[in-house]
Rosetta silent file (secondary structure, phi, psi, omega in degrees, C-alpha in Angstrom):
SEQUENCE: XXXXXXXXXXXXXXXXXXXXXXXXXXXXXXXXXXXXXXXXXXXX
SCORE:     score description
SCORE:     0.000 S_00000001
   1 L     0.000  135.129  179.044   -8.170   15.633   -4.923 S_00000001
   2 L   -70.635  133.655 -179.960   -7.196   12.246   -3.448 S_00000001
   3 L  -101.155  -22.352 -177.513   -9.308   11.275   -0.448 S_00000001
   4 L  -136.704  140.356  179.701   -7.503    8.084    0.592 S_00000001
   5 L  -124.289   32.215 -179.303   -3.843    7.092    0.659 S_00000001
   6 L   -84.592  134.110  179.935   -4.207    3.532    1.930 S_00000001
   7 E  -156.522  165.389 -178.187   -2.052    0.924    0.197 S_00000001
   8 E  -152.519  143.105  176.999   -0.304   -2.410    0.657 S_00000001
   9 E  -152.667  155.095 -179.280    2.462   -4.302   -1.119 S_00000001
  10 E  -145.203  141.234  176.917    4.593   -7.411   -0.639 S_00000001
  11 E  -141.383  146.830  178.438    7.735   -8.732   -2.299 S_00000001
  12 E  -121.886  146.392  176.335    9.877  -11.865   -1.874 S_00000001
  13 E  -154.593  159.798  179.695   13.511  -12.406   -2.863 S_00000001
  14 E  -112.204  139.237  171.178   16.399  -14.845   -2.362 S_00000001
  15 E  -132.988  114.093  179.068   19.955  -14.043   -1.270 S_00000001
  16 L    50.766   42.415  176.577   22.380  -16.983   -1.211 S_00000001
  17 L    87.494   -9.280  177.025   19.572  -19.485   -0.676 S_00000001
  18 E   -92.980  133.257  179.426   17.800  -17.523    2.103 S_00000001
  19 E   -93.398  130.462  179.020   14.247  -16.352    1.342 S_00000001
  20 E  -122.038  146.219  177.172   13.290  -12.825    2.464 S_00000001
  21 E  -129.952  134.317  177.281    9.880  -11.145    2.381 S_00000001
  22 E  -117.506  131.146  178.444    9.192   -7.404    2.609 S_00000001
  23 E  -127.530  128.618 -178.127    5.700   -6.128    3.364 S_00000001
  24 E  -122.367  134.368 -179.117    4.805   -2.421    3.231 S_00000001
  25 E  -132.709  131.180  176.946    1.537   -0.930    4.457 S_00000001
  26 E  -120.918  130.106  179.203    0.425    2.718    4.212 S_00000001
  27 L  -112.293  161.900 -174.058   -2.601    4.020    6.082 S_00000001
  28 L   -83.295   80.302  171.960   -4.519    7.232    5.598 S_00000001
  29 L  -152.455  170.187 -172.105   -3.049    9.590    8.219 S_00000001
  30 L   -86.080  -12.873 -172.411   -0.558   12.455    8.388 S_00000001
  31 L  -106.049  157.354  178.412    2.101   10.899   10.608 S_00000001
  32 L  -104.144  133.040  177.639    4.797    8.305    9.955 S_00000001
  33 L  -136.008  103.676 -176.354    5.062    5.258   12.171 S_00000001
  34 L  -100.180  128.810  175.226    7.743    2.798   11.056 S_00000001
  35 L  -133.460  150.435 -178.524    7.929   -0.654   12.615 S_00000001
  36 L  -139.040  136.596  173.741   10.057   -3.640   11.681 S_00000001
  37 L  -119.777  129.131 -179.235    9.929   -7.289   12.633 S_00000001
  38 L  -151.342  157.357  175.855   12.945   -9.446   11.899 S_00000001
  39 L   -60.497  155.018 -176.481   14.668  -12.543   13.269 S_00000001
  40 H   -57.123  -29.753 -177.984   17.079  -11.950   16.151 S_00000001
  41 H   -65.479  -15.049  177.531   20.111  -12.569   13.915 S_00000001
  42 H   -95.274   -5.013  179.024   19.388   -9.232   12.171 S_00000001
  43 L   -73.649  143.921 -179.567   19.288   -7.182   15.396 S_00000001
  44 L   -68.711    0.000    0.000   22.319   -4.926   16.015 S_00000001
């Protein structure tokens, strides 16, 4: 049986000359808490 579900990953990519980075972090708990940080130009 797995005792820990902690993990981390990062990826970078280019779209039309702009560089983007995605970082994902998972911690060992039962609940989901999603947060996002992005420049203001991506806000709705």
